[in-house]
C-alpha positions in Angstrom: 104.7 105.7 104.9 102.1 103.2 103.5 101.4 99.7 102.4 102.7 99.1 98.9 101.8 96.2 96.7 103.5 95.3 93.4 101.5 93.2 91.0 103.0 92.3 87.6 104.6 95.6 86.8 102.4 98.0 88.7 102.6 99.3 92.3 99.4 100.0 94.3 99.2 102.0 97.5 95.5 101.2 98.2 94.8 97.7 99.5 91.4 97.6 97.7 93.1 98.2 94.4 95.7 95.4 94.8 93.8 92.5 93.3 94.3 89.4 91.2 92.0 87.4 89.0 89.7 84.8 90.5 91.0 82.5 87.7 94.5 82.7 89.1 95.7 79.2 90.0 97.2 80.6 93.2 93.7 81.5 94.3 92.0 78.4 92.9 94.5 75.8 94.0 97.2 77.3 96.1 99.5 76.7 93.2 102.4 79.0 93.9 105.3 79.7 96.2 106.1 82.5 98.6 108.7 84.1 100.9 108.3 86.2 104.1 111.2 88.7 104.4 112.0 91.3 107.0 113.4 94.8 106.5 115.4 96.3 109.4 116.3 100.0 109.2 116.3 99.8 105.4 118.1 96.5 105.2 116.4 93.6 103.5 117.7 90.9 105.7 119.2 87.8 104.0 117.6 89.0 100.8 119.6 86.7 98.5 119.0 83.6 100.6 115.2 84.2 100.5 115.3 84.8 96.7 117.3 81.6 96.2 114.8 79.6 98.2 111.9 81.1 96.3 113.4 80.1 93.0 114.3 76.6 94.3 110.7 76.1 95.4 109.4 77.3 92.0 111.8 75.0 90.1 110.5 72.0 92.1 106.9 72.7 91.2 107.7 73.4 87.5 106.9 77.1 87.9 108.9 79.3 85.5 109.1 82.7 87.2 110.1 84.3 83.9 112.3 86.9 85.6 115.9 86.8 86.6 116.8 86.9 90.3 118.5 90.2 90.1 115.4 91.8 88.5 113.3 90.4 91.3 115.5 91.9 93.9 115.5 95.2 92.1 111.7 95.3 92.0 111.5 94.4 95.7 113.9 97.1 96.7 111.9 99.7 94.6 108.7 98.6 96.3 110.2 98.9 99.7 111.5 102.4 98.8 108.1 103.5 97.6 106.4 102.4 100.8 108.6 104.7 102.8 108.9 102.0 105.5 112.3 101.5 107.1 111.1 98.6 109.1 108.7 96.3 107.3 107.6 92.8 106.3 107.7 91.7 102.7 105.5 88.9 101.4 106.8 87.8 98.0 104.4 85.6 96.1 104.7 83.9 92.7 101.6 82.0 91.6 101.1 79.9 88.5 99.0 82.7 87.0 95.6 83.0 85.3 94.3 79.8 83.7 91.0 78.0 83.5 89.1 75.9 86.1 91.1 72.8 85.3 94.5 71.6 86.6 96.5 71.9 83.4 99.4 74.2 84.3 100.2 74.8 80.6 97.1 77.0 80.3 98.7 79.5 82.8 100.9 81.5 80.3 102.3 84.0 82.7 103.0 83.7 86.5 101.5 86.4 88.8 104.2 88.1 90.8 103.1 89.9 93.9 105.3 91.8 96.4 103.5 93.2 99.5 105.4 95.6 101.8 103.7 96.4 105.1 104.2 96.7 108.8 104.1 93.6 111.0 104.0 92.9 114.7 103.7 89.2 115.5 104.5 89.2 119.2 104.7 92.1 121.8 108.1 92.8 123.2 107.4 91.3 126.6 106.9 87.9 125.0 110.6 87.8 124.2 111.2 87.6 127.9 108.1 85.8 129.3 108.0 83.4 126.4 105.3 81.3 124.7 103.0 78.5 125.9 102.7 75.8 123.2 100.9 72.6 122.7 101.6 69.6 120.4 99.0 69.4 117.7 97.0 66.3 116.5 97.6 67.6 112.9 100.7 65.8 111.6 103.2 67.5 109.3 103.0 66.7 105.6 105.0 63.6 104.7 108.1 64.7 102.6 107.3 62.0 100.0 103.8 63.4 99.6 104.4 67.2 99.6 108.0 68.1 100.1 108.3 70.5 103.0 111.2 72.2 101.3 108.7 73.8 99.0 107.4 77.0 100.6 104.0 76.5 98.9 101.0 78.9 98.9 99.0 75.8 99.9 99.3 76.2 103.7 96.3 74.2 104.8 98.4 71.7 106.8 99.8 74.6 109.0 96.4 76.3 109.1 94.7 73.2 110.5 97.3 73.0 113.2 97.0 76.7 114.0 93.2 76.3 114.4 93.9 73.7 117.1 96.3 76.2 118.8 93.8 78.9 118.8 90.9 76.7 120.1 93.2 75.5 122.9 94.0 79.0 124.0 97.8 78.4 123.4 100.3 80.7 121.7 101.8 78.1 119.2 101.7 74.5 118.3 104.4 71.9 117.7 103.7 69.5 114.8 105.0 66.0 114.8 105.6 63.7 111.8 103.9 60.4 111.3 106.6 58.7 113.4 106.0 61.0 116.3 109.2 63.0 115.9 109.1 66.8 116.3 109.3 68.7 113.1 108.4 72.4 113.6 105.8 74.8 114.8 102.9 76.0 112.7 105.0 78.8 111.2 108.4 78.5 112.8 111.4 76.1 113.2 112.2 74.8 116.7 115.4 74.5 118.8 116.1 73.1 122.2 119.2 73.5 124.4 120.3 70.6 126.6 123.6 70.6 128.4 124.9 73.5 126.4 124.1 71.6 123.1 121.8 73.3 120.6 119.6 70.7 118.9 117.1 71.1 116.0 115.3 68.5 113.9 117.0 67.5 110.6 115.3 68.6 107.3 114.4 65.0 106.2 112.0 64.7 109.2 109.7 67.1 107.3 110.6 70.7 108.0 111.2 73.8 106.0 114.8 74.8 106.2 114.3 78.3 107.5 116.5 81.2 106.8 116.5 82.3 110.5 117.1 78.7 111.5 120.3 78.6 109.4 121.3 82.0 110.8 121.1 80.5 114.3 123.1 77.5 113.3 125.8 79.7 111.9 126.1 82.0 115.0 125.7 79.3 117.6 129.4 78.3 117.6 130.3 82.0 118.3 128.3 81.6 121.5 130.3 78.5 122.5 127.5 76.1 121.7 127.8 72.7 120.2 125.3 72.2 117.4 123.4 69.0 116.5 120.6 68.1 114.1 118.9 65.2 115.6 115.5 63.6 116.1 113.5 65.0 118.9 110.6 63.6 120.8 108.1 65.7 122.8 109.8 64.2 125.8 112.9 66.1 124.8 111.1 69.4 124.6 109.6 68.8 128.1 113.0 68.1 129.6 115.1 70.7 127.7 117.0 73.4 129.5 115.7 76.0 127.0 113.5 75.9 123.9 112.8 78.5 121.3 111.3 79.0 117.9 112.8 80.8 114.9 111.2 82.4 111.8 111.4 85.6 109.7 108.5 87.2 111.4 109.0 85.9 114.9 112.8 86.2 114.8 113.8 84.1 117.9 111.3 83.7 120.6 111.4 81.5 123.7 109.0 78.7 124.6 108.5 78.4 128.4 105.7 75.8 128.5 104.7 72.8 126.4 101.5 70.8 127.0 101.4 72.2 130.5 105.0 71.3 131.4 107.3 74.2 132.4 110.5 74.4 130.4 113.7 75.4 132.2 113.0 78.2 134.6 109.8 79.2 132.9 111.2 82.3 131.2 113.7 83.3 128.5 117.1 81.6 129.2 120.6 83.0 128.9 121.6 81.0 125.8 118.5 82.2 124.0 119.2 85.8 125.0 122.7 85.6 123.7 121.6 84.2 120.4 118.8 86.8 120.0 121.2 89.7 120.7 123.7 88.4 118.1 120.9 87.8 115.6 119.5 91.3 115.9 123.0 92.7 115.4 123.2 90.9 112.1 119.8 92.1 110.9 121.1 95.6 110.3 124.1 94.6 108.2 123.5 91.3 106.4 121.3 91.7 103.3 120.5 94.3 100.6 120.3 98.0 101.5 117.2 99.9 100.2 
């Protein structure tokens, strides 16, 4: 079992050999799109949904992937098989490709397609019980009318600047606000709160990426007897929520127990969160594409 990297038709098993040109516009300008996808016991979870979002992001930035979606899935499955990993993380990247030092996208004749299959451990198991301590960041989320947050772009500087704040503050994660002071998302995950048995998450037009895991939670919440709302949230609402948790492909669902020094709920993973996490993990083994 080993790391496998597909780059434009060739698979590499040594990290040092898996390289792209310094003239690639993904490297020069962050000009590209990506997806982070999980593999659970040989099942690529929500594979089609991730591929659809990748192609939608590419279309919005005028990036022609030059490959049908079915072929992309086939290559991804093959790369996972060759890695030998049954539980893995896939980073699928499509950049504009090799060009010159200017901004003219027309000089990039062929996109660079990279599929990395590797192991990932974002949080230790005990964090799913004890939870995360988060802060609100001074770095505001990109305005949707400047850089649409629905584009899962390789230019991640906005999130990175917020993450730097988190690390320097000694926190686990950071909550980013928009220019109006409303909650958008964490540096790498979507956010939910629970108040009076109502599950609430910010709407997409506030400046969030509509996450695949976020949508899964919205789908399964009614099964758990929860009313679901997408509504504007202030930091005040997080402080005073009964429960709070983050969602993302890498993190799955993970509870937030403290925000800006204020304890949330009982200061540990709550019962609603636990029910949603259990149901989510059941789905990860069956919903997707088998390797």
